[in-house]
N, C-alpha and C positions, 0 to 999 in steps of 0.2 A: 479793101479790108485790112485792118492792122494785124500784124503777125502775132501780137499778144492777145488778140481777141479770140474767142472760142469759135472754131469751125464745127458745124454740126453734121454728123453722119447718121442718116436714118438706118434702122435695122430691117426695113422693108422697102421693096421696090415694086411698084404697080400692084400693091396688095399682097405680095409674096415675101415671105421671110428670106432675107439674104443668108446664104450658107456661111458658117463660121469661117471657112477658109477665105472666101471672097471678102468678108468684112475685115479680116485680119490683113489681107493684101491692101485693102483700101487705106487702113490706118497706117501701114508701113509706107505707103506711097506719099501720104501727107507728111509723115515724119521726114522722109528723104527730101521733100520739097521745103523743109524748114518750118513746118507748123509744129508748135509746142504746146498748144492748148486745144484739145479735141473733146467734144461732147458726143457721146454715142447713145442712140436710142436702142437699147438692147431688147432683143426678142429671144433670149435664151442662148445666144451664141456663146460658145465657150472660149476661154483663153484671152478674153479682152484685156488689153493693157500689158500683156506679157511680151518679153523678148524684144524690147525696143532699143536694140543696140545701136541703131543708126543715129540716135540722138547724141551719142557720145557723152560728154560731161555736161551737156546743156539740160536744164531742168525741163521736164515734160509733165503736163497735167492732163490726165485722162478722167473725164467725168462721165459716169454712166447713169442714165435714166432708164425707166422701164424695167425689164427683167434681165439682170446679169446672169449668164449661164455658169456652168461649172468651170472651175479652175481660173477664175478671174485673177489676173496678175501672176499667173504661173510663170516661173522662170523670170520674175520681175527683176529689173536692173536698178542699180543705184541712180539717183537723180530722177526716178520716175515716181510720180504721185498719182495714185488711182483713188477716186472717190466714188463710192456707190451710193446713190441718193435714195436708199431704201434698203430692204432686206436683200440678202445674197444667198446664192446656192452653194453646193459642195465645193470643197477644196480651194477656198480662198487662199492665195499666197502659197500654192503648192510649189515646192522647190524654190521658194523665194531667195533671190540672190542680192537683195538690196533695196527693193521698192518699198515705198510707204503706201499702205492701203488703209483707207478709212471706209467703214460701212455704217451708214446711218440707220441701223435696224438690227434684227437678228440675223444670224448666219447658221447654215446647216453644218453638215459633217465635214471633218477633215481639214479644219483651219490650220494653216501653216505646216501641213504635212511635209516633212523632209526639208524644211527651210534651213538655210545656213546664215542668212543675213536679213536685214530689213525689219520694218516695224508694221504691225497690223493693229489697228484700233477698231474695236467693235462696240457700237453704241447700243448693245442689247445682249442677248445670250447666244451661246454657240451649241451646236449639236455634238455628236459623239466623235471621239478620237481626234480632238484638237491637240495641237502641239506634239504630234507623234513623230518619232524618228528625226527630231531636229538635231542639229549639230552646230558646233562653233569652230570656225577657223581662227586660231589665236591671233592672226595678223589683222583681223577685222573685229568690229563691234559685234556682240552676239545678237541673234535674232530676238525680237521682243513681241509678245502678244499681250494686248490689253483688252480686257472684257468687262463691260459695265455690269452685266448680270451674272449668269452662272454658266457652267460648262456641262456638257453631256457625258455619257459613260465613256470609260476607258481613256480618260484624259491623260496626256503625257506618257502614253505607252511607248516604251523603248526610247524615251527622251534622252539625248546624249549631250545636250547643250542648249543654251538660250535662257531667257527669262520670261516668265508668264505672270501676269497680275490679274487675278479674278476677284472683282470687287464685291460680288454678291448683292448688288443693289436690288432692293425690293424683295429680298428673299425672306423666308420664315426660318425660325430657329431649327425646325425639323428638316429643312431642305439640305440635301447633299450638294454642296456648292461645286464639287468636282465630279458629280455623278457617281456611278458604281464602278468599283475596281479601278481607281485612278493610279497612275504612276507605276504600273506593272512593268518591270524590266528597265526602269529608269536608271541611268548610269551617270548622268551629269545634268547641270543646269539648276535653276532655282524657280520655285513657284511661290508667289505671295498670295495668300487667300484670306478673305474676310468671311468668316462663317465656319460651319461644320465641315470637317474633313475626315469624318469617320469612314473606315473601310479602305483607306489608302494602303498600298503595299509596303508594310513596314520592313520587309526583307530588302526592298530596293530604295527606299527613301526614309528620311528621318525628319522629325519636327525640330526646328531650331528657334530660339528666341530672336526677336528682332534686335539688331545692334543699332546704335545711334547712327551709324553710317547708312544702314538699310533704311531707317526711318526718314532720314533727310533726303535720300535718293527718291523714296516713294513720294514724299511731299512735293518735291520739285517736279517730278515727272507726271504725277497725278494731275497737276494743274495743266500741263501740256496736253495730256490725254483728254481732259474735259473740254478744252478749247477745240481740239480736233473734231470732237463729236457734237459740238455746239450745245454743251450742257453746263456752261458756266453761268 
């Protein structure tokens, strides 16, 4: 088998779900053996695709079919690309440290919670408390979150850095694109929103007009986002 071909890891053995720890050990063993393209059939195991330090600077592609569990891509590292071929569970990109994560569907709560680097692309909407407690190390590029649809309640709570783009696709004028009580405690970062943002914490965030630089950045990166989620 070619090393650039995907090796498939089942999430069950003899009809029984493989525990998260055992599945993670299996993934790491393949990484240590030089495999860089791995497809996992998920059955709710948590932490898939995170902490792949053994790969070093080599690009690694993790593709997840079935049901990805909580904290997919948690503590994700640079040069890691994780692709979820459907909806995803809580805490995608938790404490992300550089991984690129693509979700082809909706995602539930806690997206990019505490992330410092990396990019997460969501081809749907997200649940509550997305982009909370994010931060930026000025020596690296800021964390980015791209969402095709809308965000749930308490979005950007205690956000201290990073960039979020919430497109509001298929939303209605009455919809709250950032949910209820967004941006409470926000002290840093930027959020670009298409649609209504009524109810955001004006003590912690302020509305600003788009500059030409912002607009050009959005146009260039929106094209990248749509290609990532297969919406071009």
